[in-house]
N, C-alpha and C positions, 0 to 999 in steps of 0.2 A: 926727331920726335920719338917718344917712347910709346910702347903699347900701353893702353889703359888697363887698369885692373878691372877684371870682369864684374866684380861685385858692386861697382858704382861707388868709389871711395868718397868719403866726406872730406873735402879739402877747401881751403880758402879760395883757390882759383875757381872751383865749381860754384861756390857761393857768389863770387864776384861776377862770373859769367851769367848766372841766373839774374842777379840784380841789373846787369847791363841789358839783358834780354827783356826784362820787364819794363825797363825805362824806355828802350827803343820801341818795343811793341805798343806801348801806350801813346806814342806820338801820333798825331793825326794821320789817318789813312795808311799807316805802316802795316797794321794787321791785315788789312784788305790786300795790300800789295804783296805781302808774303804769301798769303793764302792763294792769291791769283797765280803767282809763280809756281806754287806747289801744285795747284790743280791743272794749270795749262802746260807747264813744262816738266812736271814730275820731280821738282826739286824739293828737298826737305827744308822746312822752316828752320829747324835747329842747326842744320849745316850752313844755311845762309847766315844765320846769326853768329855761328862760330867763325865763319870766314871774316865777318865784319869785326867781331870782338878780337880775334887773333891779331888782325892788322891794326885796328885803331887803338886798342887798349894795351895789348901785349907787344905790339910792334914786331910781330912775327909774320914773315912772308911764307905763305903756303904754296906748295907746288901741286901738280896733279896727283902725284904719288901720296902726298900727305893727305889730300882731300879724299882719295880713294881709301886710305887706311882709316880715316875718320868715319867714312861711310860704312866700312866693314865693322868698325867697332860698335856701331849702334844699330846695324842692320837687323839683327834678330830681335832686339828689344823693340825697335820701331815696327817691324813687320808683325811680330807675334803678339805684341801687347798694345802699343799705342794705336796702330791702325785698326786693330780689332775693337778696341774700346771706342774709338772715334766713330766707327760704322754703327755700333750699337747705340751710342749717344745720339747720333744724327737720326737714327731710325725712331727714337723716342721723342724727338724734338717737338713734333706737332700733336702728340697725344695729350689730351686734356685731363686724363686721369691723374688725380693728385698723388697717388702712390707711385705711378710711373714717373711723374715729374720729380719726385724726391729721389727715386733711383737714378734718374738722369743726372741730377746734381752730384750724387755720389760717384757715378761713372766719370763725370768731368773731373772730380777731385783725384780719382785714380789715374786718369789720363795725364793730368798735370804732374802728378808724382812720378809717373814713368818718364815723362819728358824731362823732368828735373834730373832723374838718374842718367838719362842720355847726355844731358849737358855736363854732368860730373865726369862721365867717361871722356867726353870730348876735351874738357878742360885739363884732365889728367894727362892727355897726350902732350901737352905743352910743358909739363913739369920738367924742370931742368933745362928748358930752352930759353936762352937769352934773346930778348927782342933787340935787334940791332938796327932796325930800320928807322931812319931819322924822321920820316913823315908818316905818321900813323894813318891819316886819311888816304893817302896814296897807296899805302900798303893794303889797307882794307879794300880799296877799290880794285887793286890787282887780285887779291884773294877772291873777291866776289866775281870778277871777270872769269877767272879760271873755273870756278864752280858753275856759274851760269852759262858759260859759252855764249852763243848768239843772243840769248835772253838778256845779256848785260846792256844791250841797246834799248831795252823795253822801257816804257814809262814807269813801270813799277821799280825797276832797278835804279832809275834816276831818282825816284822818290826816296828809296832807301838811302842812297848816297847823300841826298840833301838833308834827310832827317838825321842821319848819323853826324853830318857836319854840324847841324844845329845842336844836337845833343852834346857833342864833345866841346863845342864852344861854350856851352852853358856850364859844363862841369869844371 
């Protein structure tokens, strides 16, 4: 894997990863499962999606070093931008003031734009990497297991695997 460009390159892989993420995230209970793993185990939603996409779509097996490099590639953007925006957006969630509700919608748009940049960085790490794994679902499962550790046995991880299988069967 190569190091991603820091500026968040625009690339076809980044767009494909984003489309994959939207499709999987929209499946029943997937959003809740990803957020539960994020909140309970401190795992990043985009890194879970990356592990699944790299395996199922790109057929690339990731090891602990590759996942650590991926985490480092998005760490500053996640910590300094995405998490800060998320905290602010959540703080405004229950405020009935229409002006603040409008600001909350704009903050959400910024948060999503930052997450999309994170995904471009992650996808760029696979540029020039040939996926050689014959079974994409098994590869995705292995990638997820490395990233989640003991949480791979959780009901949320099982739901992610089942949802990914259903999504890839349909496509």
